[in-house]
C-alpha positions in Angstrom: 208.5 -14.3 -48.7 205.9 -12.8 -46.2 204.5 -15.4 -44.3 201.7 -15.6 -41.8 201.8 -18.3 -39.3 204.1 -20.2 -41.6 201.7 -20.0 -44.6 203.3 -18.5 -47.7 201.4 -14.9 -48.4 201.5 -14.4 -51.9 202.6 -15.0 -55.2 205.2 -13.4 -57.2 206.1 -13.1 -61.0 208.6 -16.2 -62.0 208.4 -17.4 -57.8 205.3 -18.5 -57.6 203.7 -20.8 -54.6 204.4 -24.4 -55.5 202.7 -27.4 -54.4 204.9 -28.0 -50.9 204.1 -24.5 -49.9 207.6 -23.1 -51.2 208.7 -21.4 -54.4 209.4 -22.7 -57.7 212.7 -21.3 -58.8 213.0 -19.7 -62.0 210.8 -18.4 -64.4 209.9 -21.5 -66.3 208.8 -23.0 -62.9 206.7 -20.7 -61.9 205.1 -20.0 -65.3 204.1 -24.1 -65.3 202.7 -23.7 -62.0 200.6 -20.6 -63.2 199.5 -22.3 -66.3 198.8 -25.4 -64.8 196.4 -23.4 -62.0 194.9 -21.5 -65.0 193.9 -24.4 -66.8 192.0 -26.2 -63.9 190.6 -22.6 -63.1 189.2 -22.2 -66.9 187.8 -25.9 -66.4 185.8 -25.6 -63.3 184.7 -22.2 -64.6 182.6 -24.1 -67.3 181.2 -26.7 -64.7 178.5 -25.7 -62.4 179.3 -27.0 -58.6 181.3 -26.1 -55.4 185.0 -25.6 -55.2 186.3 -29.0 -53.6 189.7 -30.9 -53.6 187.7 -33.6 -55.4 186.8 -31.5 -58.2 190.1 -30.0 -58.3 191.7 -33.6 -58.5 189.5 -34.5 -61.5 190.4 -31.3 -63.4 194.0 -32.1 -63.0 193.3 -35.4 -64.5 191.6 -33.5 -67.2 194.3 -31.4 -68.0 196.9 -34.1 -67.6 198.4 -32.4 -64.7 200.0 -34.2 -61.8 197.4 -35.4 -59.1 199.7 -35.7 -55.8 198.0 -34.7 -52.5 200.3 -31.9 -52.2 199.6 -30.6 -55.6 195.7 -30.6 -55.3 195.7 -29.2 -52.2 198.0 -26.4 -53.4 195.9 -25.6 -56.2 192.7 -25.8 -54.2 193.8 -23.5 -52.1 195.0 -21.0 -54.6 191.7 -21.4 -56.0 189.9 -20.8 -53.0 191.7 -17.5 -52.1 190.9 -16.3 -55.4 187.3 -16.9 -54.9 186.8 -15.9 -51.0 187.1 -12.7 -49.4 190.5 -10.6 -50.5 191.8 -13.5 -52.5 196.0 -13.6 -52.4 195.8 -10.2 -50.5 193.8 -12.4 -47.9 197.2 -13.2 -45.2 198.5 -10.0 -45.8 195.4 -8.4 -44.0 196.1 -10.2 -41.2 199.6 -9.4 -40.3 199.8 -7.4 -37.0 199.8 -3.8 -37.4 198.5 -3.3 -41.1 196.4 -0.7 -42.1 196.5 -0.3 -45.4 197.2 -3.1 -48.6 197.9 -1.1 -51.9 197.9 -3.0 -55.4 199.3 -1.0 -58.4 198.5 -3.4 -61.3 201.3 -6.4 -61.4 203.9 -4.4 -59.2 204.4 -5.9 -55.6 201.8 -5.4 -53.6 202.6 -2.5 -50.7 201.7 -2.5 -46.7 201.3 0.1 -44.2 202.2 -1.4 -40.7 202.5 2.4 -39.3 205.9 3.0 -40.2 205.3 4.2 -43.9 204.6 1.8 -47.3 206.8 -1.6 -47.5 206.7 -3.8 -50.9 206.0 -7.4 -50.3 206.6 -10.6 -52.5 203.1 -10.6 -53.2 202.4 -10.1 -57.0 199.3 -10.5 -58.9 200.3 -12.4 -62.0 198.6 -10.4 -64.7 196.3 -7.5 -65.2 193.2 -9.9 -65.4 193.8 -11.2 -62.3 193.7 -7.7 -60.7 190.7 -6.6 -62.4 189.1 -10.0 -61.2 189.7 -9.6 -57.6 189.0 -5.7 -57.8 185.7 -6.6 -59.4 185.0 -9.3 -56.8 185.9 -7.2 -53.8 183.3 -4.7 -55.2 180.5 -7.3 -55.8 181.2 -8.2 -52.0 180.3 -4.8 -51.0 177.2 -4.8 -53.4 178.4 -2.6 -55.9 179.5 -3.2 -59.5 182.8 -2.3 -61.5 183.1 -2.4 -65.1 184.1 -0.3 -67.9 181.0 1.6 -67.6 181.6 2.4 -63.8 185.6 1.9 -63.4 185.9 3.1 -60.1 184.0 2.1 -56.9 184.3 3.1 -53.1 182.9 0.3 -50.8 182.9 -1.4 -47.4 183.5 -5.0 -46.9 181.5 -6.9 -44.7 184.2 -7.3 -42.4 184.3 -3.3 -42.1 187.3 -2.9 -44.4 187.2 0.2 -46.6 188.0 -0.7 -50.5 188.8 1.7 -53.2 189.5 0.4 -56.7 190.1 2.1 -60.0 190.2 -0.1 -63.5 192.8 0.0 -66.0 193.5 2.3 -68.3 192.1 5.3 -65.8 194.6 3.8 -63.3 198.2 3.2 -64.6 200.3 1.0 -64.7 197.3 -1.3 -64.3 194.0 -1.6 -62.1 194.3 -0.1 -58.5 193.1 -1.6 -55.4 193.3 0.2 -52.0 192.2 -1.6 -48.7 191.8 0.3 -45.4 191.6 -1.9 -42.1 189.3 -0.9 -39.6 191.2 -0.2 -36.4 190.4 -3.3 -34.3 190.6 -1.2 -30.7 189.8 2.9 -30.8 192.9 4.4 -29.1 192.2 7.2 -26.2 194.5 10.2 -25.5 196.4 8.3 -22.8 197.5 5.8 -25.5 198.3 8.4 -28.1 200.3 10.2 -25.3 202.2 6.7 -24.8 202.7 6.6 -28.6 204.4 9.7 -29.0 201.7 11.1 -30.9 201.4 14.2 -28.4 202.4 15.2 -24.8 200.8 15.0 -22.0 200.1 18.8 -22.0 198.3 18.5 -25.1 196.4 15.5 -24.2 195.0 17.6 -21.2 194.2 20.5 -23.7 192.2 18.3 -25.9 190.4 16.9 -23.1 189.1 20.4 -22.0 187.9 21.2 -25.5 185.7 18.0 -25.2 184.4 18.9 -21.4 183.8 22.3 -22.4 181.5 20.8 -25.6 183.7 23.3 -27.8 183.2 23.0 -31.9 186.5 21.8 -33.4 188.1 20.6 -36.5 190.6 18.2 -37.0 192.5 18.8 -40.5 195.8 17.2 -41.8 196.5 15.4 -44.9 196.3 11.2 -45.8 197.4 9.0 -43.5 198.5 11.8 -40.7 196.2 10.3 -38.0 193.0 12.7 -38.1 190.5 9.6 -37.7 192.7 8.1 -34.9 193.0 11.7 -33.0 189.2 12.4 -33.7 187.9 8.8 -32.2 190.3 9.1 -28.9 188.9 12.8 -28.4 185.2 11.2 -28.9 186.4 8.6 -26.3 186.5 11.9 -23.5 182.7 12.3 -24.2 180.5 11.9 -21.2 179.3 8.3 -21.4 175.8 9.7 -20.6 176.0 11.7 -24.0 174.4 10.4 -27.5 176.8 11.0 -30.1 175.6 10.4 -34.0 178.5 10.2 -36.4 178.1 11.3 -40.0 180.4 9.7 -42.7 181.3 9.3 -46.1 182.6 5.9 -45.2 182.2 4.2 -41.7 185.6 4.6 -39.8 185.1 6.3 -36.7 185.0 3.6 -33.6 185.2 5.7 -30.5 185.2 4.0 -26.9 181.7 5.2 -26.0 178.7 3.5 -25.1 176.3 5.3 -26.9 177.4 5.8 -30.8 174.9 5.9 -33.7 176.4 5.9 -37.4 175.1 7.5 -40.5 176.9 6.4 -43.5 176.6 8.3 -46.8 175.4 6.2 -49.8 176.4 6.9 -53.5 173.8 6.5 -56.5 172.8 2.7 -57.9 173.6 1.7 -61.5 170.2 3.5 -62.6 171.7 6.7 -61.0 169.0 6.7 -58.2 169.2 6.2 -54.3 172.0 8.6 -53.6 172.2 10.0 -49.9 174.9 12.6 -49.3 176.4 13.9 -46.5 174.3 17.5 -46.1 171.1 15.2 -46.2 172.4 12.6 -43.0 173.4 16.2 -41.0 169.5 17.1 -41.4 168.7 13.9 -40.5 170.9 13.6 -37.6 169.5 16.9 -35.9 166.1 15.1 -35.5 167.9 12.3 -33.8 168.1 14.2 -30.4 172.0 14.1 -30.4 174.1 15.7 -27.8 176.9 15.9 -30.2 176.9 15.5 -34.0 179.9 14.4 -35.6 181.0 14.8 -39.1 183.8 12.0 -39.7 184.9 13.7 -43.0 184.5 16.3 -45.3 185.9 16.7 -48.6 186.2 19.7 -50.9 186.7 19.9 -54.6 188.1 23.0 -55.4 
């Protein structure tokens, strides 16, 4: 079971987080716990008011469930995670080195910490829970996600990029992909230290930047394109003004003067879209020393 600072990170089917932070062994115990939480959730959903331990305790009494302090706090914490932020995925997002958190229906949630994908013990209990989480994340980014608009790509308030596709378009169930922003942009020296390149290649890239040559960074998904571009932009003269145009804001170079422009999809009425082409035209009127297009996707 994945833990963060001693806190259990997830809920597995048939192995749910119990009221003492441990696991309820066997499918019967896990099922009972999940049913208890759902009963409390349904009861509170029909009554307006803030989520508090006192209201959880009252709901437990009304459903005939146990009302010990440990149980009340465990149910409260599970419900709180389900209505705030990334819910049951929140502890995974806090793990050191995590760049991606991936949900594929009710399969084990997977994370990437820079060494390939790892399956965790975190499992959302059913398709309804996955869908509910996806819709809440979309709402946090100011977008809608439903059967009429079954996919969404948004940036959450903390900078995390969220992409979600609802079932049945996504199989085996609704899909959620979270990409975390880098906490600290690397530089070329750091990439050399990590073994991503040798000193000779780093010197060549610095020369490309210093000569103000146009360049293109290409590669497959997850190969480090954004990381490399951010490192190269960190070599630009601090006196220069960078205007960065992106489909979804990701680039955070170590540079004192960066202006970011981000594309926008159409709203529910089909209006308000702003594409990369429009933003590139706008960037040319902003007195840029360099214009950077963060990512270009071509549909062939």
